[in-house]
ZAPA-364302 format. One line per field, with one value per atom (N, C-alpha, C, O): x, y, z; atom name; residue in one letter; residue number from 1. Coordinates in pm, whole numbers, padded with zeros to 5 digits, always signed. Layout:
X [X, ...]
Y [Y, ...]
Z [Z, ...]
kese [CA, ...]
rovex [A, ...]
loti [NUM, ...]
//
This chain:
X [+01232, +01331, +01266, +01202, +01281, +01221, +01331, +01431, +01312, +01410, +01348, +01235, +01421, +01371, +01449, +01568, +01379, +01440, +01420, +01321, +01517, +01499, +01408, +01384, +01358, +01272, +01346, +01288, +01475, +01555, +01570, +01555, +01599, +01615, +01483, +01483, +01373, +01243, +01214, +01164, +01245, +01224, +01310, +01264, +01435, +01526, +01474, +01478, +01426, +01375, +01249, +01234, +01161, +01040, +01074, +01014, +01170, +01214, +01274, +01248, +01352, +01410, +01301, +01310, +01197, +01088, +01012, +00972, +00993, +00925, +01003, +00944, +01134, +01218, +01213, +01226, +01193, +01191, +01060, +01056, +00953, +00824, +00831, +00882, +00780, +00776, +00675, +00567, +00713, +00624, +00546, +00605, +00416, +00331, +00280, +00242, +00280, +00231, +00079, +00012, +00025, -00120, -00189, -00297, -00127, -00186, -00200, -00301, -00095, -00098, -00203, -00275, -00213, -00314, -00453, -00537, -00480, -00610, -00636, -00746, -00536, -00553, -00570, -00650, -00495, -00505, -00647, -00702, -00707, -00845, -00941, -01034, -00917, -01001, -00992, -01093, -00871, -00851, -00920, -00985, -00905, -00969, -01120, -01184, -01178, -01324, -01368, -01470, -01292, -01324, -01321, -01414, -01216, -01202, -01314, -01365, -01352, -01461, -01593, -01673, -01617, -01746, -01755, -01865, -01643, -01644, -01603, -01580, -01592, -01551, -01664, -01782, -01626, -01721, -01663, -01557, -01734, -01682, -01552, -01462, -01543, -01424, -01316, -01202, -01352, -01255, -01262, -01340, -01182, -01184, -01121, -01056, -01141, -01082, -00931, -00875, -00865, -00718, -00667, -00562, -00739, -00699, -00699, -00605, -00806, -00814, -00709, -00643, -00695, -00597, -00455, -00378, -00420, -00287, -00263, -00153, -00364, -00350, -00326, -00236, -00406, -00392, -00256, -00186, -00219, -00089, +00026, +00126, +00013, +00117, +00134, +00247, +00023, +00029, +00092, +00172, +00058, +00115, +00266, +00344, +00306, +00450, +00524, +00635, +00463, +00525, +00545, +00653, +00442, +00447, +00540, +00616, +00533, +00616, +00758, +00848, +00780, +00915, +00959, +01079, +00866, +00905, +00869, +00779, +00939, +00912, +00816, +00739, +00820, +00732, +00622, +00650, +00499, +00387, +00372, +00331, +00404, +00389, +00498, +00497, +00591, +00694, +00646, +00717, +00528, +00477, +00463, +00416, +00505, +00488, +00490, +00540, +00435, +00439, +00383, +00270, +00464, +00422, +00393, +00312, +00457, +00431, +00286, +00224, +00232, +00093, +00000, -00102, +00033, -00047, -00048, -00152, +00069, +00080, +00002, -00067, +00014, -00059, -00210, -00283, -00256, -00399, -00445, -00553, -00364, -00399, -00407, -00500, -00312, -00313, -00439, -00507, -00469, -00588, -00715, -00798, -00732, -00855, -00866, -00976, -00754, -00756, -00798, -00880, -00742, -00780, -00927, -00997, -00974, -01114, -01206, -01309, -01170, -01251, -01255, -01361, -01139, -01133, -01220, -01294, -01211, -01290, -01439, -01518, -01478, -01619, -01670, -01781, -01590, -01630, -01641, -01736, -01546, -01548, -01667, -01735, -01692, -01805, -01937, -02026, -01952, -02078, -02093, -02206, -01983, -01988, -02036, -02104, -02000, -02036, -02171, -02222, -02228, -02360, -02471, -02588]
Y [+02154, +02254, +02392, +02428, +02466, +02598, +02703, +02694, +02803, +02911, +03036, +03073, +03101, +03223, +03342, +03333, +03455, +03579, +03685, +03687, +03772, +03888, +03987, +03972, +04085, +04186, +04259, +04290, +04285, +04355, +04267, +04315, +04139, +04048, +04035, +04031, +04029, +04020, +04145, +04135, +04261, +04387, +04393, +04437, +04349, +04348, +04252, +04283, +04136, +04037, +04089, +04071, +04152, +04210, +04318, +04324, +04402, +04507, +04446, +04494, +04341, +04270, +04216, +04229, +04156, +04102, +04212, +04194, +04325, +04438, +04491, +04528, +04495, +04543, +04449, +04493, +04321, +04221, +04221, +04174, +04273, +04275, +04365, +04477, +04318, +04407, +04519, +04496, +04637, +04752, +04773, +04798, +04761, +04783, +04926, +04978, +04989, +05126, +05127, +05034, +05229, +05242, +05246, +05189, +05313, +05321, +05182, +05150, +05100, +04965, +04880, +04804, +04891, +04815, +04849, +04760, +04978, +05020, +04965, +04917, +04973, +04921, +04770, +04715, +04703, +04557, +04516, +04418, +04590, +04563, +04585, +04508, +04690, +04720, +04607, +04566, +04558, +04448, +04322, +04250, +04294, +04176, +04183, +04085, +04298, +04314, +04295, +04231, +04350, +04336, +04188, +04139, +04118, +03977, +03892, +03801, +03921, +03846, +03873, +03781, +03995, +04029, +03987, +03982, +03957, +03920, +03775, +03737, +03695, +03556, +03477, +03498, +03387, +03300, +03159, +03135, +03067, +02929, +02924, +02846, +03007, +03003, +03102, +03092, +03197, +03296, +03302, +03379, +03220, +03217, +03343, +03420, +03362, +03475, +03477, +03579, +03363, +03360, +03381, +03442, +03332, +03354, +03503, +03555, +03571, +03715, +03792, +03880, +03759, +03830, +03810, +03906, +03687, +03660, +03736, +03787, +03744, +03818, +03967, +04027, +04025, +04167, +04194, +04288, +04111, +04129, +04112, +04185, +04017, +03996, +04118, +04158, +04176, +04297, +04412, +04488, +04425, +04532, +04511, +04606, +04387, +04358, +04387, +04441, +04351, +04374, +04524, +04566, +04602, +04745, +04819, +04907, +04784, +04855, +04802, +04872, +04680, +04623, +04567, +04547, +04542, +04485, +04338, +04293, +04262, +04119, +04084, +03989, +04158, +04133, +04239, +04357, +04196, +04289, +04376, +04491, +04322, +04399, +04504, +04575, +04515, +04619, +04752, +04852, +04753, +04875, +04989, +04971, +05107, +05226, +05350, +05347, +05457, +05587, +05586, +05543, +05635, +05651, +05516, +05508, +05409, +05275, +05234, +05169, +05272, +05240, +05316, +05262, +05440, +05517, +05450, +05440, +05404, +05333, +05201, +05166, +05130, +05004, +05027, +04948, +05135, +05168, +05194, +05150, +05265, +05292, +05160, +05141, +05071, +04941, +04863, +04810, +04857, +04783, +04841, +04766, +04971, +05031, +05014, +04995, +05020, +04998, +04854, +04831, +04757, +04617, +04594, +04527, +04650, +04634, +04695, +04637, +04812, +04878, +04796, +04778, +04746, +04664, +04540, +04503, +04474, +04353, +04386, +04314, +04493, +04531, +04566, +04528, +04638, +04672, +04549, +04536, +04459, +04336, +04250, +04195, +04238, +04156, +04210, +04133, +04342, +04400, +04387, +04383, +04380, +04366, +04228, +04214, +04124, +03989, +03945, +03839, +04026, +03991, +04059, +04042]
Z [-01509, -01471, -01476, -01575, -01373, -01363, -01368, -01296, -01455, -01469, -01409, -01441, -01323, -01261, -01313, -01341, -01326, -01371, -01264, -01192, -01258, -01172, -01245, -01365, -01174, -01236, -01347, -01451, -01326, -01428, -01552, -01664, -01533, -01647, -01725, -01848, -01651, -01715, -01798, -01910, -01743, -01814, -01940, -02045, -01929, -02045, -02151, -02270, -02109, -02202, -02272, -02393, -02198, -02255, -02357, -02464, -02323, -02416, -02543, -02653, -02527, -02641, -02733, -02855, -02675, -02756, -02830, -02945, -02765, -02828, -02948, -03050, -02936, -03047, -03166, -03280, -03141, -03248, -03326, -03439, -03268, -03337, -03458, -03450, -03571, -03687, -03662, -03609, -03701, -03684, -03813, -03919, -03804, -03920, -03917, -03812, -04033, -04039, -04027, -04073, -03966, -03948, -04083, -04100, -04181, -04315, -04377, -04439, -04360, -04417, -04346, -04411, -04215, -04141, -04191, -04210, -04214, -04265, -04405, -04433, -04492, -04629, -04627, -04703, -04542, -04533, -04492, -04544, -04399, -04359, -04476, -04497, -04552, -04668, -04772, -04828, -04796, -04891, -04839, -04915, -04710, -04650, -04665, -04703, -04634, -04648, -04793, -04819, -04887, -05029, -05069, -05134, -05030, -05068, -05008, -05073, -04884, -04822, -04893, -04912, -04931, -04992, -05138, -05194, -05202, -05344, -05370, -05485, -05265, -05288, -05352, -05322, -05438, -05508, -05507, -05450, -05570, -05579, -05660, -05629, -05763, -05849, -05804, -05848, -05717, -05668, -05516, -05460, -05451, -05305, -05248, -05318, -05119, -05048, -05070, -05109, -05044, -05051, -05193, -05212, -05293, -05432, -05465, -05525, -05425, -05452, -05374, -05428, -05246, -05163, -05217, -05225, -05253, -05308, -05438, -05461, -05522, -05648, -05620, -05678, -05530, -05498, -05433, -05471, -05335, -05269, -05368, -05361, -05459, -05560, -05649, -05680, -05691, -05775, -05698, -05754, -05571, -05488, -05471, -05481, -05444, -05431, -05561, -05560, -05673, -05803, -05829, -05871, -05804, -05834, -05737, -05778, -05609, -05510, -05503, -05456, -05550, -05549, -05415, -05393, -05324, -05195, -05191, -05263, -05108, -05100, -04987, -04999, -04879, -04764, -04761, -04743, -04778, -04789, -04664, -04674, -04548, -04424, -04404, -04304, -04497, -04490, -04549, -04542, -04607, -04671, -04571, -04459, -04614, -04530, -04619, -04731, -04565, -04632, -04772, -04796, -04865, -05005, -05069, -05162, -05020, -05074, -05048, -05132, -04933, -04902, -04996, -05040, -05027, -05121, -05259, -05324, -05301, -05428, -05423, -05518, -05313, -05296, -05301, -05360, -05240, -05241, -05385, -05425, -05462, -05602, -05680, -05759, -05659, -05728, -05691, -05779, -05562, -05516, -05577, -05629, -05571, -05623, -05774, -05826, -05844, -05988, -06020, -06109, -05948, -05969, -05938, -06013, -05827, -05788, -05893, -05928, -05942, -06045, -06173, -06233, -06215, -06338, -06323, -06414, -06207, -06185, -06186, -06247, -06119, -06115, -06255, -06291, -06332, -06468, -06556, -06634, -06544, -06623, -06585, -06672, -06456, -06408, -06459, -06497, -06460, -06508, -06659, -06709, -06732, -06878, -06919, -07020, -06842, -06882, -06824, -06858, -06737, -06680, -06753, -06718]
kese [N, CA, C, O, N, CA, C, O, N, CA, C, O, N, CA, C, O, N, CA, C, O, N, CA, C, O, N, CA, C, O, N, CA, C, O, N, CA, C, O, N, CA, C, O, N, CA, C, O, N, CA, C, O, N, CA, C, O, N, CA, C, O, N, CA, C, O, N, CA, C, O, N, CA, C, O, N, CA, C, O, N, CA, C, O, N, CA, C, O, N, CA, C, O, N, CA, C, O, N, CA, C, O, N, CA, C, O, N, CA, C, O, N, CA, C, O, N, CA, C, O, N, CA, C, O, N, CA, C, O, N, CA, C, O, N, CA, C, O, N, CA, C, O, N, CA, C, O, N, CA, C, O, N, CA, C, O, N, CA, C, O, N, CA, C, O, N, CA, C, O, N, CA, C, O, N, CA, C, O, N, CA, C, O, N, CA, C, O, N, CA, C, O, N, CA, C, O, N, CA, C, O, N, CA, C, O, N, CA, C, O, N, CA, C, O, N, CA, C, O, N, CA, C, O, N, CA, C, O, N, CA, C, O, N, CA, C, O, N, CA, C, O, N, CA, C, O, N, CA, C, O, N, CA, C, O, N, CA, C, O, N, CA, C, O, N, CA, C, O, N, CA, C, O, N, CA, C, O, N, CA, C, O, N, CA, C, O, N, CA, C, O, N, CA, C, O, N, CA, C, O, N, CA, C, O, N, CA, C, O, N, CA, C, O, N, CA, C, O, N, CA, C, O, N, CA, C, O, N, CA, C, O, N, CA, C, O, N, CA, C, O, N, CA, C, O, N, CA, C, O, N, CA, C, O, N, CA, C, O, N, CA, C, O, N, CA, C, O, N, CA, C, O, N, CA, C, O, N, CA, C, O, N, CA, C, O, N, CA, C, O, N, CA, C, O, N, CA, C, O, N, CA, C, O, N, CA, C, O, N, CA, C, O, N, CA, C, O, N, CA, C, O, N, CA, C, O, N, CA, C, O, N, CA, C, O, N, CA, C, O, N, CA, C, O]
rovex [M, M, M, M, K, K, K, K, V, V, V, V, E, E, E, E, M, M, M, M, T, T, T, T, A, A, A, A, K, K, K, K, E, E, E, E, F, F, F, F, A, A, A, A, E, E, E, E, Y, Y, Y, Y, T, T, T, T, E, E, E, E, Y, Y, Y, Y, L, L, L, L, E, E, E, E, R, R, R, R, R, R, R, R, K, K, K, K, P, P, P, P, K, K, K, K, L, L, L, L, S, S, S, S, R, R, R, R, E, E, E, E, W, W, W, W, I, I, I, I, D, D, D, D, L, L, L, L, R, R, R, R, K, K, K, K, E, E, E, E, I, I, I, I, T, T, T, T, N, N, N, N, Y, Y, Y, Y, C, C, C, C, H, H, H, H, S, S, S, S, H, H, H, H, K, K, K, K, T, T, T, T, M, M, M, M, S, S, S, S, R, R, R, R, S, S, S, S, F, F, F, F, S, S, S, S, T, T, T, T, Q, Q, Q, Q, Q, Q, Q, Q, N, N, N, N, F, F, F, F, I, I, I, I, Y, Y, Y, Y, G, G, G, G, A, A, A, A, I, I, I, I, R, R, R, R, F, F, F, F, V, V, V, V, T, T, T, T, G, G, G, G, I, I, I, I, S, S, S, S, Q, Q, Q, Q, I, I, I, I, D, D, D, D, Q, Q, Q, Q, L, L, L, L, S, S, S, S, G, G, G, G, I, I, I, I, Q, Q, Q, Q, V, V, V, V, D, D, D, D, L, L, L, L, A, A, A, A, R, R, R, R, M, M, M, M, V, V, V, V, F, F, F, F, H, H, H, H, E, E, E, E, L, L, L, L, A, A, A, A, E, E, E, E, K, K, K, K, R, R, R, R, D, D, D, D, N, N, N, N, F, F, F, F, S, S, S, S, S, S, S, S, E, E, E, E, I, I, I, I, N, N, N, N]
loti [1, 1, 1, 1, 2, 2, 2, 2, 3, 3, 3, 3, 4, 4, 4, 4, 5, 5, 5, 5, 6, 6, 6, 6, 7, 7, 7, 7, 8, 8, 8, 8, 9, 9, 9, 9, 10, 10, 10, 10, 11, 11, 11, 11, 12, 12, 12, 12, 13, 13, 13, 13, 14, 14, 14, 14, 15, 15, 15, 15, 16, 16, 16, 16, 17, 17, 17, 17, 18, 18, 18, 18, 19, 19, 19, 19, 20, 20, 20, 20, 21, 21, 21, 21, 22, 22, 22, 22, 23, 23, 23, 23, 24, 24, 24, 24, 25, 25, 25, 25, 26, 26, 26, 26, 27, 27, 27, 27, 28, 28, 28, 28, 29, 29, 29, 29, 30, 30, 30, 30, 31, 31, 31, 31, 32, 32, 32, 32, 33, 33, 33, 33, 34, 34, 34, 34, 35, 35, 35, 35, 36, 36, 36, 36, 37, 37, 37, 37, 38, 38, 38, 38, 39, 39, 39, 39, 40, 40, 40, 40, 41, 41, 41, 41, 42, 42, 42, 42, 43, 43, 43, 43, 44, 44, 44, 44, 45, 45, 45, 45, 46, 46, 46, 46, 47, 47, 47, 47, 48, 48, 48, 48, 49, 49, 49, 49, 50, 50, 50, 50, 51, 51, 51, 51, 52, 52, 52, 52, 53, 53, 53, 53, 54, 54, 54, 54, 55, 55, 55, 55, 56, 56, 56, 56, 57, 57, 57, 57, 58, 58, 58, 58, 59, 59, 59, 59, 60, 60, 60, 60, 61, 61, 61, 61, 62, 62, 62, 62, 63, 63, 63, 63, 64, 64, 64, 64, 65, 65, 65, 65, 66, 66, 66, 66, 67, 67, 67, 67, 68, 68, 68, 68, 69, 69, 69, 69, 70, 70, 70, 70, 71, 71, 71, 71, 72, 72, 72, 72, 73, 73, 73, 73, 74, 74, 74, 74, 75, 75, 75, 75, 76, 76, 76, 76, 77, 77, 77, 77, 78, 78, 78, 78, 79, 79, 79, 79, 80, 80, 80, 80, 81, 81, 81, 81, 82, 82, 82, 82, 83, 83, 83, 83, 84, 84, 84, 84, 85, 85, 85, 85, 86, 86, 86, 86, 87, 87, 87, 87, 88, 88, 88, 88, 89, 89, 89, 89, 90, 90, 90, 90, 91, 91, 91, 91, 92, 92, 92, 92, 93, 93, 93, 93, 94, 94, 94, 94, 95, 95, 95, 95, 96, 96, 96, 96, 97, 97, 97, 97, 98, 98, 98, 98, 99, 99, 99, 99]
//
């Protein structure tokens, strides 16, 4: 069965789909890339990428009080960045102490 749309219907449908897309803040996208790069560069046999990412995201959700990590925007991203950098610093300091 083939369904055909007029140009107007197609435009309305496209607009509807665009409105449904979650809008991610540029600041969050940048921080998310930074977290991804950190997790990739620090993964080990005992600390996989996903384990580290889930821990960092969980701490950020806990501190900011949001349930969906991609909802971060504005001042929340600044707070999330502080949480991430604090965790990374603590891990780096701890790792250097035991080596």
